[in-house]
N, CA, C and O of each residue as an XYZ file, in Angstrom:
320
protein
N     -45.909    -61.636    -12.743
C     -45.244    -62.923    -12.840
C     -45.304    -63.401    -14.290
O     -46.320    -63.259    -14.969
N     -44.200    -63.965    -14.739
C     -44.094    -64.481    -16.097
C     -43.713    -65.949    -16.033
O     -42.891    -66.347    -15.207
N     -44.305    -66.747    -16.895
C     -43.926    -68.146    -17.022
C     -43.121    -68.308    -18.296
O     -43.543    -67.872    -19.367
N     -41.959    -68.937    -18.177
C     -41.123    -69.239    -19.332
C     -41.143    -70.741    -19.555
O     -40.898    -71.523    -18.636
N     -41.434    -71.131    -20.775
C     -41.408    -72.540    -21.153
C     -40.221    -72.729    -22.088
O     -40.147    -72.117    -23.153
N     -39.296    -73.585    -21.672
C     -38.086    -73.847    -22.446
C     -38.158    -75.276    -22.956
O     -38.245    -76.218    -22.168
N     -38.121    -75.439    -24.276
C     -38.076    -76.765    -24.894
C     -36.661    -77.001    -25.407
O     -36.142    -76.229    -26.214
N     -36.047    -78.075    -24.931
C     -34.670    -78.417    -25.290
C     -34.703    -79.709    -26.094
O     -35.348    -80.680    -25.699
N     -34.003    -79.713    -27.224
C     -33.949    -80.916    -28.055
C     -32.550    -81.064    -28.642
O     -31.805    -80.091    -28.765
N     -32.208    -82.299    -29.002
C     -30.918    -82.543    -29.622
C     -30.875    -81.896    -31.004
O     -31.882    -81.853    -31.711
N     -29.706    -81.396    -31.379
C     -29.537    -80.815    -32.712
C     -29.745    -81.904    -33.762
O     -29.617    -83.095    -33.475
N     -30.064    -81.484    -34.966
C     -30.470    -82.398    -36.039
C     -29.459    -83.511    -36.308
O     -29.871    -84.646    -36.546
N     -28.173    -83.239    -36.281
C     -27.183    -84.256    -36.626
C     -26.775    -85.155    -35.479
O     -25.955    -86.052    -35.674
N     -27.314    -84.949    -34.297
C     -26.911    -85.718    -33.115
C     -27.801    -86.945    -32.976
O     -29.026    -86.845    -33.035
N     -27.167    -88.120    -32.788
C     -27.909    -89.359    -32.615
C     -28.740    -89.302    -31.340
O     -28.227    -88.985    -30.267
N     -30.017    -89.610    -31.467
C     -30.929    -89.608    -30.333
C     -31.244    -91.058    -29.973
O     -32.214    -91.628    -30.472
N     -30.421    -91.653    -29.105
C     -30.601    -93.066    -28.763
C     -31.917    -93.306    -28.028
O     -32.535    -94.355    -28.205
N     -32.351    -92.363    -27.215
C     -33.631    -92.508    -26.521
C     -34.789    -92.459    -27.529
O     -35.750    -93.220    -27.420
N     -34.686    -91.570    -28.491
C     -35.696    -91.495    -29.544
C     -35.764    -92.776    -30.360
O     -36.847    -93.244    -30.713
N     -34.583    -93.342    -30.659
C     -34.546    -94.613    -31.404
C     -35.203    -95.735    -30.603
O     -35.913    -96.566    -31.169
N     -34.970    -95.764    -29.282
C     -35.577    -96.791    -28.434
C     -37.098    -96.650    -28.409
O     -37.818    -97.646    -28.479
N     -37.583    -95.417    -28.311
C     -39.031    -95.183    -28.317
C     -39.613    -95.586    -29.672
O     -40.678    -96.199    -29.733
N     -38.919    -95.244    -30.753
C     -39.386    -95.598    -32.093
C     -39.485    -97.115    -32.244
O     -40.463    -97.634    -32.781
N     -38.465    -97.813    -31.763
C     -38.479    -99.279    -31.831
C     -39.652    -99.845    -31.019
O     -40.328   -100.770    -31.468
N     -39.888    -99.291    -29.832
C     -41.002    -99.756    -28.995
C     -42.344    -99.522    -29.684
O     -43.226   -100.380    -29.641
N     -42.497    -98.362    -30.319
C     -43.746    -98.082    -31.034
C     -43.957    -99.072    -32.169
O     -45.066    -99.561    -32.384
N     -42.864    -99.365    -32.905
C     -42.955   -100.359    -33.976
C     -43.369   -101.725    -33.433
O     -44.223   -102.394    -34.014
N     -42.766   -102.134    -32.325
C     -43.073   -103.458    -31.774
C     -44.500   -103.541    -31.234
O     -45.061   -104.632    -31.125
N     -45.088   -102.390    -30.897
C     -46.482   -102.346    -30.451
C     -47.448   -102.119    -31.613
O     -48.646   -101.921    -31.411
N     -46.906   -102.152    -32.832
C     -47.681   -102.066    -34.074
C     -48.332   -100.699    -34.305
O     -49.388   -100.612    -34.931
N     -47.702    -99.636    -33.801
C     -48.153    -98.301    -34.169
C     -47.538    -97.984    -35.527
O     -46.325    -98.094    -35.710
N     -48.378    -97.593    -36.469
C     -47.909    -97.364    -37.835
C     -47.823    -95.882    -38.138
O     -48.475    -95.062    -37.492
N     -47.016    -95.552    -39.122
C     -46.949    -94.188    -39.620
C     -46.004    -93.269    -38.851
O     -46.004    -92.060    -39.085
N     -45.202    -93.814    -37.940
C     -44.228    -92.997    -37.214
C     -42.885    -93.190    -37.906
O     -42.303    -94.273    -37.845
N     -42.390    -92.142    -38.564
C     -41.146    -92.285    -39.321
C     -39.905    -91.953    -38.502
O     -38.810    -92.407    -38.835
N     -40.057    -91.168    -37.436
C     -38.904    -90.817    -36.616
C     -39.397    -90.325    -35.258
O     -40.509    -89.808    -35.146
N     -38.576    -90.486    -34.238
C     -38.895    -90.007    -32.897
C     -37.673    -89.279    -32.350
O     -36.556    -89.794    -32.410
N     -37.887    -88.093    -31.823
C     -36.843    -87.332    -31.131
C     -37.376    -87.035    -29.733
O     -38.508    -86.578    -29.582
N     -36.568    -87.291    -28.723
C     -36.966    -87.069    -27.340
C     -36.208    -85.859    -26.813
O     -34.998    -85.737    -27.006
N     -36.931    -84.966    -26.147
C     -36.314    -83.770    -25.569
C     -36.801    -83.571    -24.155
O     -37.294    -84.499    -23.513
N     -36.658    -82.360    -23.681
C     -37.138    -82.050    -22.334
C     -37.780    -80.668    -22.340
O     -37.455    -79.814    -23.165
N     -38.694    -80.471    -21.405
C     -39.360    -79.186    -21.249
C     -39.134    -78.706    -19.820
O     -39.314    -79.453    -18.858
N     -38.740    -77.452    -19.706
C     -38.489    -76.834    -18.408
C     -39.433    -75.643    -18.283
O     -39.470    -74.786    -19.166
N     -40.197    -75.584    -17.193
C     -41.136    -74.485    -16.957
C     -40.628    -73.681    -15.773
O     -40.421    -74.212    -14.682
N     -40.431    -72.389    -16.009
C     -39.898    -71.487    -14.993
C     -40.924    -70.415    -14.657
O     -41.516    -69.823    -15.560
N     -41.141    -70.161    -13.388
C     -41.983    -69.046    -12.926
C     -41.030    -67.922    -12.527
O     -40.197    -68.096    -11.638
N     -41.152    -66.788    -13.175
C     -40.258    -65.658    -12.934
C     -41.011    -64.514    -12.265
O     -42.151    -64.213    -12.617
N     -40.363    -63.890    -11.308
C     -40.981    -62.783    -10.568
C     -40.801    -61.454    -11.288
O     -40.273    -60.495    -10.725
N     -41.244    -61.411    -12.533
C     -41.193    -60.170    -13.306
C     -42.302    -60.176    -14.346
O     -42.722    -61.233    -14.818
N     -42.766    -58.996    -14.694
C     -43.718    -58.846    -15.794
C     -43.046    -58.237    -17.019
O     -43.683    -58.054    -18.056
N     -41.761    -57.925    -16.897
C     -40.986    -57.339    -17.981
C     -40.514    -58.459    -18.907
O     -39.577    -59.191    -18.588
N     -41.181    -58.581    -20.065
C     -40.895    -59.682    -20.992
C     -39.479    -59.612    -21.552
O     -38.839    -60.647    -21.740
N     -38.985    -58.418    -21.820
C     -37.627    -58.271    -22.354
C     -36.599    -58.758    -21.347
O     -35.671    -59.488    -21.695
N     -36.769    -58.350    -20.104
C     -35.859    -58.781    -19.033
C     -35.970    -60.293    -18.816
O     -34.958    -60.973    -18.648
N     -37.183    -60.810    -18.820
C     -37.397    -62.241    -18.621
C     -36.729    -63.051    -19.727
O     -36.065    -64.050    -19.450
N     -36.901    -62.629    -20.975
C     -36.312    -63.354    -22.099
C     -34.788    -63.356    -21.997
O     -34.155    -64.389    -22.216
N     -34.203    -62.224    -21.671
C     -32.748    -62.135    -21.546
C     -32.247    -63.054    -20.431
O     -31.233    -63.733    -20.588
N     -32.951    -63.071    -19.324
C     -32.543    -63.897    -18.190
C     -32.650    -65.388    -18.519
O     -31.756    -66.164    -18.183
N     -33.736    -65.786    -19.172
C     -33.923    -67.195    -19.518
C     -32.922    -67.623    -20.582
O     -32.418    -68.744    -20.529
N     -32.622    -66.761    -21.543
C     -31.593    -67.082    -22.542
C     -30.250    -67.328    -21.861
O     -29.528    -68.257    -22.225
N     -29.919    -66.506    -20.883
C     -28.671    -66.683    -20.132
C     -28.693    -68.018    -19.384
O     -27.692    -68.734    -19.369
N     -29.822    -68.357    -18.766
C     -29.959    -69.645    -18.069
C     -29.731    -70.809    -19.038
O     -29.039    -71.773    -18.712
N     -30.317    -70.707    -20.222
C     -30.175    -71.769    -21.218
C     -28.728    -71.932    -21.641
O     -28.221    -73.050    -21.735
N     -28.069    -70.819    -21.895
C     -26.678    -70.856    -22.342
C     -25.745    -71.387    -21.262
O     -24.745    -72.034    -21.573
N     -26.058    -71.120    -19.992
C     -25.152    -71.492    -18.909
C     -25.451    -72.843    -18.267
O     -24.527    -73.516    -17.812
N     -26.733    -73.262    -18.218
C     -27.026    -74.495    -17.481
C     -28.164    -75.346    -18.041
O     -28.090    -76.572    -17.957
N     -29.190    -74.759    -18.596
C     -30.378    -75.540    -18.967
C     -30.187    -76.379    -20.227
O     -30.840    -77.411    -20.386
N     -29.307    -75.951    -21.115
C     -29.075    -76.689    -22.357
C     -27.575    -76.845    -22.590
O     -26.784    -75.960    -22.265
N     -27.209    -77.971    -23.149
C     -25.830    -78.174    -23.594
C     -25.787    -77.707    -25.040
O     -26.103    -78.472    -25.951
N     -25.402    -76.469    -25.253
C     -25.531    -75.849    -26.574
C     -24.596    -76.442    -27.627
O     -24.702    -76.097    -28.804
N     -23.694    -77.316    -27.229
C     -22.851    -78.013    -28.205
C     -23.699    -79.024    -28.978
O     -23.532    -79.185    -30.187
N     -24.615    -79.708    -28.269
C     -25.409    -80.763    -28.919
C     -26.912    -80.513    -28.870
O     -27.682    -81.272    -29.458
N     -27.342    -79.450    -28.170
C     -28.777    -79.208    -28.025
C     -29.170    -77.812    -28.504
O     -28.395    -76.859    -28.420
N     -30.389    -77.725    -29.004
C     -31.041    -76.457    -29.333
C     -32.105    -76.213    -28.293
O     -32.546    -77.141    -27.615
N     -32.522    -74.953    -28.160
C     -33.613    -74.644    -27.237
C     -34.499    -73.569    -27.828
O     -34.066    -72.748    -28.636
N     -35.756    -73.595    -27.401
C     -36.739    -72.583    -27.780
C     -37.381    -72.085    -26.497
O     -37.659    -72.870    -25.590
N     -37.614    -70.786    -26.420
C     -38.210    -70.179    -25.236
C     -39.547    -69.559    -25.618
O     -39.660    -68.851    -26.618
N     -40.553    -69.840    -24.803
C     -41.862    -69.207    -24.965
C     -42.231    -68.544    -23.640
O     -42.198    -69.188    -22.591
N     -42.577    -67.284    -23.684
C     -43.019    -66.573    -22.487
C     -44.536    -66.478    -22.491
O     -45.134    -66.083    -23.492
N     -45.157    -66.837    -21.382
C     -46.622    -66.775    -21.277
C     -47.017    -66.062    -20.009
O     -48.207    -65.905    -19.734
């Protein structure tokens, strides 16, 4: 069994309104030293394979087809 951890985040040039809201909230609560906030999502998949090459290919296909909107989002995959 392989676990795939997929981190999805907005691309650098895309406005992150949720991140801006969190940043504003942190400022209003007097947390200092936070210059920017970006909010993303993490997806954890349990795969019924020990073949890392096959698992990576399958998860990349999942990301391209459904897990990430590749027009505005980037993703990173970690297999554990």
